[in-house]
SEVEXGU-262006 format. One record per residue (C-alpha): x, y, z; residue in three letters. Coordinates in Angstrom, 2 decimals. Layout:
X: X&Y: Y&Z: Z&aa: ALA $
...
//
This chain:
X: -30.82&Y: -98.60&Z: -40.01&aa: MET $
X: -29.96&Y: -94.86&Z: -39.30&aa: ASN $
X: -27.40&Y: -94.30&Z: -41.61&aa: ILE $
X: -30.61&Y: -95.08&Z: -44.61&aa: VAL $
X: -32.75&Y: -93.17&Z: -42.61&aa: LEU $
X: -30.59&Y: -90.24&Z: -42.57&aa: GLN $
X: -30.23&Y: -90.33&Z: -46.32&aa: MET $
X: -34.27&Y: -90.88&Z: -47.25&aa: PHE $
X: -35.04&Y: -87.31&Z: -45.00&aa: ARG $
X: -31.84&Y: -86.04&Z: -47.40&aa: ILE $
X: -33.46&Y: -87.35&Z: -51.06&aa: LEU $
X: -36.43&Y: -86.23&Z: -49.72&aa: SER $
X: -35.47&Y: -82.33&Z: -49.16&aa: VAL $
X: -34.16&Y: -82.47&Z: -52.25&aa: PHE $
X: -36.64&Y: -83.51&Z: -54.53&aa: CYS $
X: -39.23&Y: -81.43&Z: -52.66&aa: ILE $
X: -36.70&Y: -78.71&Z: -53.35&aa: VAL $
X: -36.45&Y: -79.64&Z: -57.16&aa: THR $
X: -39.94&Y: -79.37&Z: -57.63&aa: ILE $
X: -40.32&Y: -75.94&Z: -55.96&aa: PHE $
X: -37.69&Y: -74.91&Z: -58.17&aa: VAL $
X: -39.61&Y: -76.38&Z: -61.49&aa: GLY $
X: -42.96&Y: -74.66&Z: -60.53&aa: PHE $
X: -41.38&Y: -71.66&Z: -59.92&aa: ALA $
X: -39.85&Y: -71.88&Z: -63.15&aa: SER $
X: -42.70&Y: -72.19&Z: -65.23&aa: VAL $
X: -44.58&Y: -69.67&Z: -63.33&aa: LEU $
X: -41.48&Y: -67.09&Z: -64.39&aa: HIS $
X: -41.15&Y: -68.54&Z: -67.94&aa: ALA $
X: -40.83&Y: -65.91&Z: -70.65&aa: LYS $
X: -44.26&Y: -67.02&Z: -73.13&aa: PRO $
X: -43.44&Y: -67.03&Z: -76.84&aa: SER $
X: -44.54&Y: -64.03&Z: -79.04&aa: SER $
X: -47.33&Y: -66.10&Z: -80.78&aa: GLU $
X: -48.57&Y: -66.60&Z: -77.07&aa: ALA $
X: -48.75&Y: -62.61&Z: -76.34&aa: LEU $
X: -52.32&Y: -61.80&Z: -76.98&aa: ILE $
X: -53.45&Y: -58.68&Z: -76.47&aa: GLU $
X: -56.63&Y: -56.17&Z: -76.97&aa: ALA $
X: -56.76&Y: -55.06&Z: -81.01&aa: PRO $
X: -55.50&Y: -52.01&Z: -82.34&aa: LEU $
X: -57.64&Y: -49.15&Z: -83.78&aa: VAL $
X: -55.91&Y: -48.30&Z: -86.48&aa: VAL $
X: -56.26&Y: -44.35&Z: -86.88&aa: VAL $
X: -54.56&Y: -42.73&Z: -89.91&aa: GLU $
X: -54.02&Y: -39.21&Z: -90.70&aa: LEU $
X: -53.40&Y: -37.28&Z: -93.64&aa: PHE $
X: -51.47&Y: -34.32&Z: -93.18&aa: THR $
X: -48.91&Y: -31.70&Z: -95.03&aa: SER $
X: -46.37&Y: -29.23&Z: -93.30&aa: GLN $
X: -47.83&Y: -27.06&Z: -95.50&aa: GLY $
X: -51.36&Y: -26.55&Z: -94.44&aa: CYS $
X: -51.87&Y: -24.48&Z: -92.12&aa: ALA $
X: -54.82&Y: -25.88&Z: -90.22&aa: SER $
X: -53.01&Y: -29.11&Z: -90.17&aa: CYS $
X: -50.96&Y: -28.14&Z: -86.63&aa: PRO $
X: -54.07&Y: -29.28&Z: -84.49&aa: PRO $
X: -54.80&Y: -32.36&Z: -85.78&aa: ALA $
X: -51.37&Y: -33.36&Z: -85.96&aa: ASP $
X: -50.92&Y: -32.64&Z: -82.00&aa: ALA $
X: -53.97&Y: -34.87&Z: -81.59&aa: ILE $
X: -52.67&Y: -37.46&Z: -83.85&aa: LEU $
X: -49.28&Y: -37.02&Z: -81.21&aa: THR $
X: -51.60&Y: -37.80&Z: -78.14&aa: GLU $
X: -53.34&Y: -40.77&Z: -79.78&aa: LEU $
X: -49.76&Y: -42.17&Z: -80.26&aa: SER $
X: -48.73&Y: -42.60&Z: -76.80&aa: GLN $
X: -51.93&Y: -44.99&Z: -76.04&aa: LYS $
X: -50.97&Y: -48.71&Z: -76.72&aa: ASP $
X: -54.31&Y: -50.18&Z: -77.85&aa: ASP $
X: -53.86&Y: -47.40&Z: -81.05&aa: ILE $
X: -52.15&Y: -47.49&Z: -84.12&aa: LEU $
X: -51.24&Y: -43.44&Z: -84.62&aa: ALA $
X: -50.30&Y: -42.41&Z: -88.24&aa: LEU $
X: -49.48&Y: -39.83&Z: -89.76&aa: SER $
X: -49.54&Y: -40.20&Z: -93.87&aa: TYR $
X: -47.59&Y: -36.75&Z: -95.19&aa: PHE $
X: -49.26&Y: -36.03&Z: -98.93&aa: VAL $
X: -47.29&Y: -33.89&Z: -101.42&aa: ASP $
X: -50.35&Y: -32.18&Z: -103.41&aa: TYR $
X: -49.98&Y: -29.10&Z: -101.34&aa: TRP $
X: -45.69&Y: -28.40&Z: -101.78&aa: ASN $
X: -46.56&Y: -26.25&Z: -104.84&aa: TYR $
X: -47.68&Y: -23.34&Z: -102.22&aa: LEU $
X: -44.03&Y: -22.49&Z: -101.98&aa: GLY $
X: -42.53&Y: -25.43&Z: -98.93&aa: TRP $
X: -41.68&Y: -28.64&Z: -100.93&aa: GLU $
X: -42.63&Y: -31.15&Z: -97.80&aa: ASP $
X: -39.49&Y: -32.87&Z: -96.34&aa: THR $
X: -41.30&Y: -36.69&Z: -95.24&aa: PHE $
X: -44.50&Y: -36.18&Z: -98.36&aa: ALA $
X: -44.15&Y: -39.06&Z: -100.69&aa: GLY $
X: -46.66&Y: -39.62&Z: -103.38&aa: LYS $
X: -47.41&Y: -43.28&Z: -102.08&aa: ASP $
X: -48.88&Y: -41.62&Z: -99.22&aa: CYS $
X: -51.53&Y: -39.38&Z: -101.17&aa: THR $
X: -52.50&Y: -42.55&Z: -103.77&aa: ILE $
X: -53.40&Y: -43.76&Z: -99.70&aa: ARG $
X: -55.17&Y: -41.49&Z: -99.51&aa: GLN $
X: -56.89&Y: -40.74&Z: -102.88&aa: LYS $
X: -57.86&Y: -44.63&Z: -102.79&aa: LYS $
X: -59.14&Y: -44.37&Z: -99.45&aa: TYR $
X: -61.55&Y: -41.32&Z: -101.28&aa: SER $
X: -62.59&Y: -44.03&Z: -103.52&aa: ARG $
X: -63.51&Y: -46.68&Z: -101.59&aa: ALA $
X: -66.09&Y: -43.89&Z: -98.61&aa: LEU $
X: -67.47&Y: -42.43&Z: -102.16&aa: GLY $
X: -65.86&Y: -38.95&Z: -101.45&aa: LYS $
X: -65.97&Y: -36.18&Z: -103.67&aa: SER $
X: -61.90&Y: -35.28&Z: -102.86&aa: GLY $
X: -59.00&Y: -35.56&Z: -100.62&aa: VAL $
X: -58.59&Y: -32.59&Z: -98.29&aa: TYR $
X: -55.93&Y: -32.04&Z: -94.89&aa: THR $
X: -55.55&Y: -32.66&Z: -92.19&aa: PRO $
X: -57.73&Y: -35.85&Z: -92.65&aa: GLN $
X: -58.22&Y: -38.71&Z: -90.06&aa: MET $
X: -59.90&Y: -42.40&Z: -91.23&aa: ILE $
X: -60.24&Y: -44.75&Z: -88.61&aa: VAL $
X: -60.42&Y: -48.42&Z: -89.04&aa: GLN $
X: -60.46&Y: -47.78&Z: -92.53&aa: GLY $
X: -64.60&Y: -47.29&Z: -92.26&aa: THR $
X: -64.82&Y: -43.43&Z: -91.00&aa: SER $
X: -63.42&Y: -39.93&Z: -91.73&aa: ASP $
X: -63.23&Y: -36.94&Z: -90.04&aa: ILE $
X: -61.55&Y: -33.26&Z: -90.26&aa: VAL $
X: -58.86&Y: -34.32&Z: -88.35&aa: GLY $
X: -58.87&Y: -30.69&Z: -85.74&aa: SER $
X: -62.06&Y: -32.24&Z: -84.15&aa: ARG $
X: -61.02&Y: -33.98&Z: -80.83&aa: GLY $
X: -63.98&Y: -34.17&Z: -79.01&aa: LYS $
X: -65.68&Y: -36.35&Z: -81.90&aa: GLN $
X: -62.19&Y: -37.90&Z: -83.02&aa: ILE $
X: -62.37&Y: -39.43&Z: -79.57&aa: HIS $
X: -65.79&Y: -40.93&Z: -79.40&aa: GLU $
X: -65.45&Y: -42.35&Z: -82.86&aa: MET $
X: -62.51&Y: -43.93&Z: -81.00&aa: VAL $
X: -64.48&Y: -45.32&Z: -78.45&aa: GLY $
X: -67.63&Y: -46.39&Z: -80.38&aa: SER $
X: -64.64&Y: -48.22&Z: -82.88&aa: THR $
X: -63.22&Y: -50.00&Z: -79.26&aa: ARG $
X: -66.13&Y: -51.25&Z: -78.38&aa: GLN $
X: -67.15&Y: -52.93&Z: -82.11&aa: LYS $
X: -63.73&Y: -54.58&Z: -82.54&aa: ILE $
X: -63.60&Y: -55.98&Z: -79.02&aa: ALA $
X: -67.24&Y: -57.77&Z: -79.92&aa: LEU $
X: -65.50&Y: -59.73&Z: -82.94&aa: THR $
X: -61.98&Y: -59.82&Z: -80.97&aa: ALA $
X: -62.09&Y: -63.55&Z: -80.84&aa: LYS $
X: -63.28&Y: -64.19&Z: -84.34&aa: ASP $
X: -60.62&Y: -62.21&Z: -86.37&aa: ALA $
X: -57.10&Y: -63.54&Z: -87.14&aa: PRO $
X: -53.52&Y: -62.58&Z: -85.10&aa: ARG $
X: -51.14&Y: -61.65&Z: -86.33&aa: ILE $
X: -47.92&Y: -62.19&Z: -84.88&aa: THR $
X: -44.16&Y: -61.30&Z: -85.90&aa: PHE $
X: -40.48&Y: -63.02&Z: -85.34&aa: ASP $
X: -37.76&Y: -61.39&Z: -85.62&aa: PRO $
X: -34.10&Y: -63.23&Z: -86.45&aa: MET $
X: -31.67&Y: -61.31&Z: -87.36&aa: GLY $
X: -31.94&Y: -59.26&Z: -90.77&aa: ASP $
X: -35.37&Y: -61.76&Z: -91.43&aa: MET $
X: -38.60&Y: -61.27&Z: -89.81&aa: ILE $
X: -41.30&Y: -64.29&Z: -89.57&aa: ASP $
X: -44.63&Y: -63.36&Z: -90.02&aa: LEU $
X: -47.61&Y: -65.62&Z: -89.71&aa: LYS $
X: -50.90&Y: -63.96&Z: -89.66&aa: VAL $
X: -54.05&Y: -67.03&Z: -88.51&aa: SER $
X: -56.61&Y: -67.78&Z: -89.81&aa: ALA $
X: -60.12&Y: -65.91&Z: -89.45&aa: GLY $
X: -63.51&Y: -66.22&Z: -89.15&aa: LYS $
X: -65.45&Y: -63.95&Z: -92.37&aa: PRO $
X: -68.12&Y: -61.41&Z: -90.85&aa: SER $
X: -70.46&Y: -59.58&Z: -92.16&aa: GLY $
X: -69.83&Y: -58.79&Z: -95.58&aa: SER $
X: -66.30&Y: -59.38&Z: -94.77&aa: ARG $
X: -64.38&Y: -60.39&Z: -98.73&aa: PRO $
X: -62.34&Y: -63.64&Z: -98.54&aa: LYS $
X: -58.86&Y: -61.25&Z: -99.60&aa: ASN $
X: -57.58&Y: -59.24&Z: -97.73&aa: ALA $
X: -54.38&Y: -56.83&Z: -98.28&aa: THR $
X: -51.52&Y: -57.27&Z: -96.23&aa: ILE $
X: -49.51&Y: -53.97&Z: -96.24&aa: TRP $
X: -46.77&Y: -52.71&Z: -93.94&aa: ILE $
X: -45.89&Y: -49.69&Z: -93.26&aa: ILE $
X: -42.33&Y: -48.55&Z: -91.72&aa: GLY $
X: -42.97&Y: -44.75&Z: -89.86&aa: TYR $
X: -40.14&Y: -43.57&Z: -87.39&aa: ASP $
X: -41.66&Y: -42.29&Z: -83.67&aa: TYR $
X: -40.61&Y: -38.42&Z: -83.83&aa: GLU $
X: -39.38&Y: -36.05&Z: -86.72&aa: LYS $
X: -38.71&Y: -31.92&Z: -86.44&aa: SER $
X: -39.01&Y: -30.08&Z: -89.38&aa: VAL $
X: -37.85&Y: -26.46&Z: -89.01&aa: ASP $
X: -40.04&Y: -24.63&Z: -91.93&aa: ILE $
X: -38.65&Y: -22.47&Z: -94.26&aa: LYS $
X: -42.07&Y: -20.92&Z: -96.47&aa: TRP $
X: -45.10&Y: -21.24&Z: -97.65&aa: GLY $
X: -48.38&Y: -20.98&Z: -94.75&aa: GLU $
X: -46.79&Y: -22.68&Z: -91.98&aa: GLN $
X: -42.62&Y: -20.48&Z: -92.82&aa: GLY $
X: -40.76&Y: -19.63&Z: -89.86&aa: GLY $
X: -42.70&Y: -21.99&Z: -87.23&aa: ASN $
X: -40.50&Y: -25.62&Z: -86.22&aa: VAL $
X: -43.19&Y: -28.87&Z: -86.21&aa: ARG $
X: -42.66&Y: -31.22&Z: -84.20&aa: HIS $
X: -44.67&Y: -34.53&Z: -85.60&aa: TYR $
X: -45.93&Y: -38.40&Z: -84.13&aa: ARG $
X: -45.63&Y: -41.91&Z: -86.22&aa: ASN $
X: -44.12&Y: -40.67&Z: -89.66&aa: VAL $
X: -44.79&Y: -42.77&Z: -92.68&aa: VAL $
X: -41.96&Y: -43.17&Z: -94.53&aa: GLN $
X: -42.61&Y: -46.31&Z: -96.27&aa: SER $
X: -45.52&Y: -48.63&Z: -97.80&aa: ILE $
X: -45.59&Y: -52.11&Z: -99.52&aa: LYS $
X: -47.94&Y: -54.37&Z: -100.57&aa: ARG $
X: -46.38&Y: -58.39&Z: -98.86&aa: ILE $
X: -49.37&Y: -60.46&Z: -100.06&aa: GLY $
X: -52.79&Y: -61.13&Z: -99.17&aa: SER $
X: -54.73&Y: -62.63&Z: -96.69&aa: TRP $
X: -57.54&Y: -64.87&Z: -97.96&aa: MET $
X: -58.92&Y: -66.60&Z: -93.73&aa: GLY $
X: -56.36&Y: -69.38&Z: -93.86&aa: GLU $
X: -53.27&Y: -68.85&Z: -92.25&aa: GLU $
X: -50.57&Y: -67.41&Z: -93.35&aa: ILE $
X: -47.00&Y: -67.36&Z: -92.68&aa: LYS $
X: -44.41&Y: -65.23&Z: -94.15&aa: LEU $
X: -40.59&Y: -64.46&Z: -94.28&aa: THR $
X: -39.07&Y: -61.02&Z: -95.44&aa: LEU $
X: -35.80&Y: -59.36&Z: -94.72&aa: SER $
X: -35.78&Y: -56.08&Z: -93.65&aa: LYS $
X: -34.86&Y: -54.63&Z: -96.95&aa: LYS $
X: -38.33&Y: -56.21&Z: -98.65&aa: ASP $
X: -39.87&Y: -53.71&Z: -95.41&aa: ILE $
X: -38.01&Y: -50.40&Z: -96.50&aa: GLY $
X: -35.14&Y: -48.73&Z: -97.45&aa: ALA $
X: -33.27&Y: -48.01&Z: -94.60&aa: VAL $
X: -34.68&Y: -49.24&Z: -90.93&aa: PRO $
X: -37.13&Y: -46.89&Z: -89.17&aa: TYR $
X: -37.53&Y: -46.97&Z: -85.81&aa: ASP $
X: -41.51&Y: -49.49&Z: -86.14&aa: ALA $
X: -43.27&Y: -51.33&Z: -88.72&aa: TYR $
X: -46.70&Y: -51.81&Z: -88.62&aa: ALA $
X: -49.02&Y: -54.39&Z: -90.41&aa: VAL $
X: -52.35&Y: -53.59&Z: -91.22&aa: ILE $
X: -55.23&Y: -56.20&Z: -92.45&aa: LEU $
X: -57.62&Y: -54.93&Z: -94.67&aa: GLN $
X: -60.37&Y: -55.38&Z: -96.58&aa: GLU $
X: -59.21&Y: -54.98&Z: -100.87&aa: ASP $
X: -57.03&Y: -52.82&Z: -100.31&aa: GLU $
X: -58.60&Y: -49.05&Z: -98.61&aa: THR $
X: -61.64&Y: -50.71&Z: -97.05&aa: GLY $
X: -62.40&Y: -51.45&Z: -93.44&aa: PRO $
X: -59.14&Y: -52.74&Z: -91.56&aa: ILE $
X: -59.55&Y: -56.60&Z: -90.17&aa: VAL $
X: -56.27&Y: -56.68&Z: -87.58&aa: ALA $
X: -53.24&Y: -54.97&Z: -87.45&aa: ALA $
X: -50.18&Y: -54.57&Z: -85.09&aa: ALA $
X: -47.15&Y: -53.14&Z: -84.20&aa: LYS $
X: -43.18&Y: -54.16&Z: -84.49&aa: LEU $
X: -40.20&Y: -52.57&Z: -83.50&aa: THR $
X: -36.52&Y: -53.17&Z: -84.22&aa: LEU $
X: -34.74&Y: -50.89&Z: -82.42&aa: LYS $
//
């Protein structure tokens, strides 16, 4: 009888320990990437140039914004200042094309630097720090109001492949049914010793320098899944990638996400 009672006590302790360990494992289990719901990103895009003497203050503001977790801050280097005597080492025609498309979408008469565009809907001279922070703050409040209905963008890197999913979302207001999915490769930090031109003799430091802009599909309001190779999204590996879901091509930004592969 004593032996049976002792065995019962041992079994009871074992069961309690097993339950406790299992419960602790649930508490500390790492959620999948799809289960992580982060605050929606405010997208800030700066169009700048190494050959632009008025751009350094805007570059500094972009650097400041890039430190914030809930902001996707990107530097696009345009090529139309190259004639001034210094060929911008980061400039690309795709950056210039994107700015020109924004100009048409926003009803502007032309392009300029430094130009900052927030969430694809508003532009401002990129050196106006106070107004930029106010614009970012008001945009943050607006997108928070519709965040629960906005689509979610999730990544699942698998070796040389990336599984990308854009969830279904409820169209709001004037949102059209068709949106462009952009993937943008960028490097965190770049420094340039500028020899000639308006900034000749200066070493400039830049953040989140866009190196690649690619359209990878369209979103029609329903869930979409894409499998991409790293070669699909850039000629070489970059420090990070951003996915931007945008009405038409350069209309209001519906959602955005950051992906770091390094």
